[in-house]
C-alpha positions in Angstrom: -133.3 -77.7 -46.2 -130.1 -76.2 -47.4 -127.5 -78.7 -48.6 -124.1 -78.7 -46.8 -122.1 -77.8 -49.9 -124.3 -74.8 -50.4 -123.8 -73.6 -46.9 -120.0 -74.1 -47.3 -120.1 -72.0 -50.5 -121.9 -69.2 -48.7 -119.4 -69.4 -45.8 -116.5 -69.1 -48.2 -118.1 -66.1 -49.9 -118.6 -64.4 -46.5 -115.0 -65.1 -45.5 -113.7 -63.7 -48.8 -115.8 -60.6 -48.4 -114.5 -59.9 -44.9 -110.9 -60.6 -46.1 -111.3 -58.2 -49.0 -112.7 -55.5 -46.7 -109.7 -56.0 -44.3 -107.2 -55.9 -47.1 -108.9 -52.9 -48.7 -108.7 -51.0 -45.3 -105.1 -52.0 -44.8 -104.1 -50.9 -48.4 -106.0 -47.6 -47.9 -104.2 -46.9 -44.6 -100.8 -47.7 -46.2 -101.6 -45.4 -49.2 -102.7 -42.7 -46.8 -99.5 -42.9 -44.7 -97.4 -42.7 -47.9 -99.4 -39.6 -48.9 -99.0 -37.9 -45.5 -95.2 -38.7 -45.2 -94.0 -36.0 -47.6 -96.0 -33.4 -45.8 -94.2 -34.1 -42.5 -90.7 -33.9 -44.1 
């Protein structure tokens, strides 16, 4: 049986991974918009 602290550790890792994915996507989109902006002007 897996101990509760171990499960909590895994849960935190999963949350951190999804957070970094979301942040990465957001940063990429912002960067992309900044790159596209001069082309429109």
